[in-house]
ZADO-1210 file (C-alpha; in nm, 4 decimals, padded with zeros to 6 digits):
<atoms>
<atom x="05.1176" y="34.1025" z="-05.5972" code="MET" pos="1"/>
<atom x="04.7386" y="34.1397" z="-05.5599" code="PHE" pos="2"/>
<atom x="04.6039" y="34.4816" z="-05.4795" code="GLU" pos="3"/>
<atom x="04.2294" y="34.4086" z="-05.4508" code="LEU" pos="4"/>
<atom x="04.1707" y="34.7449" z="-05.2845" code="LYS" pos="5"/>
<atom x="03.7999" y="34.7786" z="-05.3554" code="ASP" pos="6"/>
<atom x="03.5282" y="34.5393" z="-05.2505" code="GLU" pos="7"/>
<atom x="03.4150" y="34.4569" z="-05.6047" code="SER" pos="8"/>
<atom x="03.7624" y="34.3247" z="-05.6911" code="MET" pos="9"/>
<atom x="03.7605" y="34.1094" z="-05.3763" code="GLN" pos="10"/>
<atom x="03.4223" y="33.9631" z="-05.4693" code="VAL" pos="11"/>
<atom x="03.5383" y="33.8993" z="-05.8270" code="LYS" pos="12"/>
<atom x="03.8519" y="33.7273" z="-05.6972" code="ALA" pos="13"/>
<atom x="03.6407" y="33.5059" z="-05.4688" code="GLY" pos="14"/>
<atom x="03.4014" y="33.4135" z="-05.7483" code="ILE" pos="15"/>
<atom x="03.6903" y="33.3388" z="-05.9854" code="LEU" pos="16"/>
<atom x="03.8584" y="33.1242" z="-05.7215" code="THR" pos="17"/>
<atom x="03.5371" y="32.9292" z="-05.6592" code="GLY" pos="18"/>
<atom x="03.4845" y="32.8739" z="-06.0302" code="LEU" pos="19"/>
<atom x="03.8465" y="32.7627" z="-06.0798" code="LEU" pos="20"/>
<atom x="03.8124" y="32.5163" z="-05.7922" code="GLU" pos="21"/>
<atom x="03.4883" y="32.3817" z="-05.9417" code="SER" pos="22"/>
<atom x="03.6580" y="32.3422" z="-06.2785" code="LEU" pos="23"/>
<atom x="03.9504" y="32.1612" z="-06.1151" code="TYR" pos="24"/>
<atom x="03.7115" y="31.9196" z="-05.9399" code="VAL" pos="25"/>
<atom x="03.5357" y="31.8539" z="-06.2713" code="LEU" pos="26"/>
<atom x="03.8678" y="31.7825" z="-06.4457" code="VAL" pos="27"/>
<atom x="03.9782" y="31.5415" z="-06.1696" code="VAL" pos="28"/>
<atom x="03.6405" y="31.3649" z="-06.1824" code="ALA" pos="29"/>
<atom x="03.6674" y="31.3235" z="-06.5603" code="ILE" pos="30"/>
<atom x="04.0238" y="31.1930" z="-06.5288" code="ILE" pos="31"/>
<atom x="03.9157" y="30.9420" z="-06.2648" code="MET" pos="32"/>
<atom x="03.6271" y="30.8215" z="-06.4816" code="MET" pos="33"/>
<atom x="03.8461" y="30.7860" z="-06.7905" code="LYS" pos="34"/>
<atom x="04.1235" y="30.6119" z="-06.5979" code="MET" pos="35"/>
<atom x="03.8685" y="30.3613" z="-06.4721" code="GLY" pos="36"/>
<atom x="03.7782" y="30.2808" z="-06.8319" code="GLU" pos="37"/>
<atom x="04.1337" y="30.2662" z="-06.9653" code="VAL" pos="38"/>
<atom x="04.3319" y="30.0995" z="-06.6875" code="MET" pos="39"/>
<atom x="04.2630" y="29.7546" z="-06.5513" code="PRO" pos="40"/>
<atom x="04.1387" y="29.7245" z="-06.1986" code="THR" pos="41"/>
<atom x="04.4307" y="29.7661" z="-05.9630" code="ILE" pos="42"/>
<atom x="04.3653" y="29.5917" z="-05.6363" code="GLU" pos="43"/>
<atom x="04.5506" y="29.5877" z="-05.3101" code="GLY" pos="44"/>
<atom x="04.8132" y="29.8269" z="-05.1905" code="ILE" pos="45"/>
<atom x="04.8888" y="29.9798" z="-05.5330" code="PHE" pos="46"/>
<atom x="04.5309" y="30.0849" z="-05.5994" code="GLY" pos="47"/>
<atom x="04.4914" y="30.2311" z="-05.2528" code="ILE" pos="48"/>
<atom x="04.8279" y="30.4062" z="-05.2826" code="GLY" pos="49"/>
<atom x="04.7429" y="30.5605" z="-05.6197" code="MET" pos="50"/>
<atom x="04.4096" y="30.6833" z="-05.4873" code="PHE" pos="51"/>
<atom x="04.5690" y="30.8353" z="-05.1769" code="LEU" pos="52"/>
<atom x="04.8390" y="31.0094" z="-05.3812" code="ILE" pos="53"/>
<atom x="04.5705" y="31.1636" z="-05.6037" code="LEU" pos="54"/>
<atom x="04.3742" y="31.2622" z="-05.2921" code="LEU" pos="55"/>
<atom x="04.6737" y="31.4345" z="-05.1301" code="VAL" pos="56"/>
<atom x="04.7689" y="31.6072" z="-05.4554" code="PHE" pos="57"/>
<atom x="04.4118" y="31.7311" z="-05.5022" code="SER" pos="58"/>
<atom x="04.3922" y="31.8514" z="-05.1430" code="ALA" pos="59"/>
<atom x="04.7115" y="32.0520" z="-05.1988" code="GLY" pos="60"/>
<atom x="04.5881" y="32.2089" z="-05.5222" code="ILE" pos="61"/>
<atom x="04.2475" y="32.2824" z="-05.3699" code="SER" pos="62"/>
<atom x="04.4118" y="32.4334" z="-05.0634" code="GLY" pos="63"/>
<atom x="04.6092" y="32.6720" z="-05.2818" code="VAL" pos="64"/>
<atom x="04.2976" y="32.7688" z="-05.4803" code="PHE" pos="65"/>
<atom x="04.0715" y="32.8203" z="-05.1800" code="VAL" pos="66"/>
<atom x="04.3085" y="32.9447" z="-04.9097" code="PHE" pos="67"/>
<atom x="04.6046" y="33.0900" z="-05.1033" code="GLY" pos="68"/>
<atom x="04.4765" y="33.4433" z="-05.1612" code="LEU" pos="69"/>
<atom x="04.3038" y="33.4767" z="-04.8216" code="PRO" pos="70"/>
<atom x="04.6232" y="33.3705" z="-04.6438" code="ILE" pos="71"/>
<atom x="04.8233" y="33.6165" z="-04.8554" code="HIS" pos="72"/>
<atom x="04.5826" y="33.8963" z="-04.7591" code="LEU" pos="73"/>
<atom x="04.5830" y="33.7876" z="-04.3935" code="PHE" pos="74"/>
<atom x="04.9632" y="33.8017" z="-04.3808" code="LEU" pos="75"/>
<atom x="04.9390" y="34.1578" z="-04.5134" code="GLN" pos="76"/>
<atom x="04.7179" y="34.2351" z="-04.2100" code="LYS" pos="77"/>
<atom x="04.4103" y="34.2723" z="-04.4335" code="ARG" pos="78"/>
<atom x="04.1866" y="34.0406" z="-04.2330" code="VAL" pos="79"/>
<atom x="03.8541" y="34.1844" z="-04.3536" code="ASN" pos="80"/>
<atom x="03.9607" y="34.1501" z="-04.7165" code="ASP" pos="81"/>
<atom x="04.0734" y="33.7918" z="-04.6548" code="ALA" pos="82"/>
<atom x="03.7382" y="33.7047" z="-04.4964" code="VAL" pos="83"/>
<atom x="03.5484" y="33.8615" z="-04.7877" code="LYS" pos="84"/>
<atom x="03.7459" y="33.6665" z="-05.0477" code="VAL" pos="85"/>
<atom x="03.7137" y="33.3375" z="-04.8591" code="MET" pos="86"/>
<atom x="03.3427" y="33.3865" z="-04.7918" code="THR" pos="87"/>
<atom x="03.2784" y="33.4663" z="-05.1568" code="THR" pos="88"/>
<atom x="03.4777" y="33.1594" z="-05.2594" code="THR" pos="89"/>
<atom x="03.2757" y="32.9320" z="-05.0309" code="PHE" pos="90"/>
<atom x="02.9464" y="33.0862" z="-05.1427" code="LEU" pos="91"/>
<atom x="03.0455" y="33.0335" z="-05.5057" code="THR" pos="92"/>
<atom x="03.1343" y="32.6697" z="-05.4350" code="LEU" pos="93"/>
<atom x="02.7999" y="32.6182" z="-05.2604" code="MET" pos="94"/>
<atom x="02.6200" y="32.7855" z="-05.5525" code="GLY" pos="95"/>
<atom x="02.7917" y="32.5547" z="-05.8010" code="VAL" pos="96"/>
<atom x="02.7048" y="32.2577" z="-05.5796" code="PHE" pos="97"/>
<atom x="02.3352" y="32.3476" z="-05.5593" code="PHE" pos="98"/>
<atom x="02.3115" y="32.4237" z="-05.9314" code="ILE" pos="99"/>
<atom x="02.4752" y="32.0878" z="-06.0052" code="THR" pos="100"/>
<atom x="02.2351" y="31.9134" z="-05.7686" code="MET" pos="101"/>
<atom x="01.9403" y="32.0850" z="-05.9382" code="LEU" pos="102"/>
<atom x="02.0532" y="31.9742" z="-06.2841" code="PHE" pos="103"/>
<atom x="02.1225" y="31.6217" z="-06.1550" code="ALA" pos="104"/>
<atom x="01.7761" y="31.6029" z="-05.9972" code="ALA" pos="105"/>
<atom x="01.6132" y="31.7166" z="-06.3186" code="ILE" pos="106"/>
<atom x="01.8236" y="31.4879" z="-06.5373" code="TYR" pos="107"/>
<atom x="01.7907" y="31.1704" z="-06.3285" code="PHE" pos="108"/>
<atom x="01.4185" y="31.2011" z="-06.2560" code="THR" pos="109"/>
<atom x="01.3218" y="31.1981" z="-06.6225" code="GLN" pos="110"/>
</atoms>
């Protein structure tokens, strides 16, 4: 399925995975904001249930994005490649986080 024989392809796969996960988080955040504007406030068990279903669904999707390829590589006995892809993914996510924090700090302090 995925060859990723050389290190540059592993790094590119990790960066792409981190960027896709960041995009997914952005889309879910936008959906949550828009749903808050459109739908009335749902209190009690239904509101909590809807939030938990979205949380579990998002955890599943995020798990596939972040851990899917490394687990696939690990099962092929390519442990070093799996660690490289996962490390690059986490570093990309942290980079996106810090860049977002920088822009937020600049935007909200003006």
